[in-house]
N, C-alpha and C positions, 0 to 999 in steps of 0.2 A: 481557379476554382475558390470565387468567393465562398466564404462561411457565414452561415448566418450569425446573427448574435448569440442564441443560446448555445452554437458549437464552440464558439470562441470560447463563450465563460465557462465549459463544462471543457474545455482543454485546460486553461487559467488554472481551474481549479484538481486538475488531475495530475497533470506535472509534479508540485510537491512529492503527493504520493510515490509515484512513479520514480523520481528521484531518492525520496527516501529508503524505498525499497531495493533501489539498485547495488546496495551494501549488504554483501552476504551476513555480516555480524545484524544488521539490521532485517535482512529479512528471516533468518534465525528466532529472532527473539520476538516476530510476529506470531512466526509458526509454533514456538511452546506455548504462548499467551490463546491463540486458538486454539492447541490440543490440552492443553493444561489448566487456560483460567486463569483467572488473576493473581501475582504475583509480586513479592518485594522482591527487592533489587539481589538478596540473597540466595532468594528461589531461581529466581532467573542465570545467577553467576553460578549455582550450582552444578557440578560437575561438565562446565568450563574452562575454559584455559583464560579466556578473557577476564581482566580484574574490573572488579566493583563499579571504579572511577571510567574505566571504555564502557562499560554496561548505563554507565549514567549519561553519558555524553550522545552515546545511541539512543537514548528511550529520551532526551530532547527532541531530539532530532523527529523521530517518528513521532513528537506531542504537537511540534510543528507544525505537521504535515497534517496532523487532525487524526493522525492512528491513532494512536493511547492516547490516557490520561491518568495521572498520577493521584490519586485520595490519599490523604492522610491517616492511616488508624495508632494511635498510640506516638509510638516513636517513630515508626514506620510507615513508608509510604508504599502503597498498594497499586501494580502497574495493571491498567485492564485493556484491552482492545476497543477499539471506538469502531465497531463495523461496518459504518454507514458509509467512511471513507473508503475502505475496499470494495464497497458496492456501486459506487460510483465510478469507480473506477474499471472493476468490471463492465459493466452498464457501456464504458466509451469504448473498452478495448470492443463489446459485442459489435456497436456501431462501427468501429474501424471494419471488422471481419466482416457486417455483410455490405461495407462497399468494396470488400477486397474481393467477393465475392460477383458479389453484381460484374464488376471489372473483369473478371477471369470468364464469366459467362458470357457477356461480349465479344472478348477475345477468341473464346470458343465457336461463338457463331461467326466469325468475322473465318478465322480462319477453317472453318467446313464449307463456309458458301463458299 
């Protein structure tokens, strides 16, 4: 089934997001930024067994996928979520879901006929 150029571009843009979110620690960081808003490294490591160095590495992966950005404020860097990439990924998943729903409906009709 050939994909349109648009579908291919969306897939290429979404793949790094899904890869970045495939790690439990990175997913927890995104969840924390969603719930608590922008945070420093100290704020992100608070109450966690993960080191500041490990959190920093995970943040750089998330930044590479376009999910977070760091803004320097004085001596600290404050990390915040860029929800546009999550919105893009959500739209991609919704599109996949729509195709699956259509395929399952076709199968249902075939089985019932």
